[in-house]
Every structure is written in C-alpha cells, then in structure tokens.
Wavefront OBJ file of the C-alpha trace (Angstrom):
o trace
v -53.767 13.654 26.677
v -53.913 15.029 30.276
v -57.301 15.854 32.012
v -57.491 18.804 34.244
v -56.601 16.856 37.401
v -53.164 15.646 35.539
v -54.399 12.047 35.241
v -54.048 10.673 31.723
v -57.094 10.157 29.586
v -59.160 7.370 28.195
v -57.599 6.911 25.209
v -55.462 3.872 24.084
v -51.795 4.852 23.670
v -49.195 3.309 22.005
v -45.713 2.628 23.530
v -43.866 3.898 20.093
v -45.924 7.222 19.906
v -44.699 8.106 23.534
v -41.401 9.236 25.374
v -40.170 6.203 27.274
v -40.679 5.863 31.073
v -43.341 8.496 30.976
v -46.544 6.194 29.505
v -49.124 4.485 30.607
v -49.797 1.529 28.294
v -53.237 0.260 27.530
v -53.855 -2.800 25.854
v -57.413 -3.794 24.651
v -57.192 -8.139 24.681
v -59.901 -8.547 22.454
v -58.060 -6.749 19.461
v -54.975 -8.313 20.463
v -56.192 -11.953 20.278
v -58.599 -11.101 17.174
v -55.075 -9.480 15.306
v -53.030 -12.339 16.709
v -55.512 -15.273 15.103
v -55.379 -13.482 11.912
v -57.196 -15.712 9.150
v -57.965 -18.570 11.439
v -60.510 -16.680 13.194
v -63.421 -18.657 15.212
v -65.911 -16.049 14.893
v -67.565 -17.504 17.903
v -64.777 -17.557 20.140
v -63.733 -13.797 19.527
v -66.795 -13.220 21.629
v -65.773 -15.228 24.605
v -62.658 -12.919 25.078
v -62.821 -10.749 28.094
v -62.904 -7.258 27.133
v -60.967 -5.271 29.453
v -57.479 -3.440 29.341
v -54.362 -4.110 30.769
v -52.481 -1.032 32.486
v -48.814 -0.867 32.655
v -47.369 1.764 34.102
v -43.283 3.260 33.497
v -42.739 6.228 35.798
v -39.752 8.476 35.329
v -39.598 8.860 39.095
v -41.242 8.637 42.233
v -43.526 11.726 41.728
v -44.775 10.479 38.437
v -45.565 6.992 40.137
v -47.298 8.169 42.874
v -49.509 10.540 40.322
v -50.140 7.707 38.203
v -51.301 5.353 41.334
v -53.505 8.240 43.011
v -55.259 8.579 39.445
v -56.011 4.833 38.830
v -57.151 4.630 42.236
v -59.525 7.789 42.014
v -60.920 6.019 38.601
v -60.978 2.439 39.853
v -58.680 1.243 37.223
v -56.400 -1.908 37.830
v -53.094 -1.633 37.030
v -51.428 -5.300 35.812
v -47.970 -4.376 36.074
v -45.414 -1.340 36.840
v -42.277 -0.874 35.077
v -39.520 0.542 37.548
v -36.499 0.324 35.308
v -36.079 4.340 35.250
v -36.145 4.136 38.929
v -32.448 3.006 39.128
v -30.408 5.042 41.264
v -28.274 4.686 44.191
v -29.650 7.065 47.055
v -27.278 6.372 49.806
v -24.243 4.323 50.314
v -22.486 4.442 53.586
v -19.561 2.057 53.111
v -18.253 2.129 56.650
v -21.539 1.216 57.931
v -22.052 -1.505 54.955
v -25.719 0.016 54.151
v -26.966 1.025 50.924
v -30.462 2.504 49.998
v -31.200 2.055 46.146
v -34.034 2.401 44.012
v -36.199 -0.691 42.823
v -35.353 -0.624 39.156
v -31.493 -0.696 39.543
v -30.109 -3.965 38.207
v -28.082 -6.478 40.725
v -25.069 -5.685 37.894
v -25.117 -2.125 38.153
v -25.725 -2.284 42.201
v -22.569 -4.352 42.310
v -20.320 -1.719 40.466
v -21.366 0.866 42.102
v -20.289 -1.229 45.483
v -17.046 -2.544 44.182
v -15.565 1.121 43.716
v -15.588 1.005 47.396
v -14.275 -2.471 47.562
v -17.588 -4.045 48.565
v -19.706 -6.694 47.173
v -23.386 -8.240 47.623
v -22.650 -11.939 48.115
v -25.859 -13.271 46.066
v -25.515 -14.567 42.492
v -28.821 -15.141 41.355
v -28.299 -15.941 37.473
v -28.816 -12.891 35.199
v -27.833 -10.436 37.233
v -27.692 -7.831 34.176
v -31.425 -8.219 33.647
v -32.638 -8.639 37.376
v -33.632 -5.543 39.419
v -33.314 -5.198 42.725
v -36.993 -5.084 43.259
v -37.508 -8.333 41.960
v -34.533 -9.867 43.618
v -36.309 -8.548 46.898
v -39.528 -9.739 46.094
v -38.857 -13.095 44.810
v -36.153 -13.840 47.667
v -33.676 -14.865 44.879
v -29.926 -15.666 45.921
v -28.218 -18.393 43.974
v -25.441 -21.050 45.037
v -23.821 -18.245 47.674
v -26.926 -18.918 49.812
v -25.823 -21.668 51.430
v -22.289 -19.703 52.635
v -23.968 -16.010 52.919
v -27.323 -16.716 53.410
v -30.102 -15.182 51.465
v -31.194 -11.739 50.508
v -33.921 -11.886 53.510
v -31.352 -12.940 56.131
l 1 2 3 4 5 6 7 8 9 10 11 12 13 14 15 16 17 18 19 20 21 22 23 24 25 26 27 28 29 30 31 32 33 34 35 36 37 38 39 40 41 42 43 44 45 46 47 48 49 50 51 52 53 54 55 56 57 58 59 60 61 62 63 64 65 66 67 68 69 70 71 72 73 74 75 76 77 78 79 80 81 82 83 84 85 86 87 88 89 90 91 92 93 94 95 96 97 98 99 100 101 102 103 104 105 106 107 108 109 110 111 112 113 114 115 116 117 118 119 120 121 122 123 124 125 126 127 128 129 130 131 132 133 134 135 136 137 138 139 140 141 142 143 144 145 146 147 148 149 150 151 152 153 154 155
C-alpha cells in the first residue's frame, strides 16, 4: 500500500506476496523469535526481546532506491540492509581505456564474462565469484591469491 507521497505504508509485508525486487520487507523480531521458540517458549524471556522492525530494501532501479531511502529518512526509519542484486548492468565499458562502470549488484562472474568478450579480465580471484557482488567486492576489498602479483581492488 502506498501513501499519497509514494512511501510504503507502515503495514507489514511478506516477501512471497510481492513482486521480486519491488518490496520493503519488514520483520517483527519479537514475533519471529516467539515463533522460532515454538513449544519451548519461556514466558519471561519473550518480554526481554526488543520490539522493533527490521527493514530490507530491494529496489529494481536507482530511482526506486532513491525513493525508498528518501521515504525512510523522512519517517526516521532505520534500514538494516539493502539488496542491490537487481542493479546488475554494465553502464559503460571502454576497452581501449581499460575502464568500466557497473552497478553494484552485478556479480563478479557476470562482470568477468562481459569483460572476456573483448579479451579483458579483472585480475582478482576471491572465492565464490558467482555469488559475490561488485558492491561487496569493493566494500570488503576482497581479492584472492592473485593480489600478490596484481594487487588488490583498492590499489
């Protein structure tokens, strides 16, 4: 449900009921913890669990990400994580300059495939390149054993 300003309403939403990458997932930790304990619930422990909501953004494009962040800021809501996997395009690749601009959600394996079409490659080899996004690669400065010969991503 959207309000007149385009922000998502405060009602909890489930991921399974929404279109992929156009959701804000809200998880009530006290309900999730109570459900997880099942028959082993210890009454007083439940009241010690913080009652807050965790918000995960999954935008389909940069504009939607901007709108989600703006709405969350306006409401003073905290965002626990952002899933950028839908932002996975090569925006610009100049082979002659050996430069490329890609969106943060693109996986390293997909980026290497794109580069290989023009005989280029990124000389890093962190584990699980098929699951590792470019955003994670840069934010965590991951590189692999080739860093000794070629340096790290940050260099």
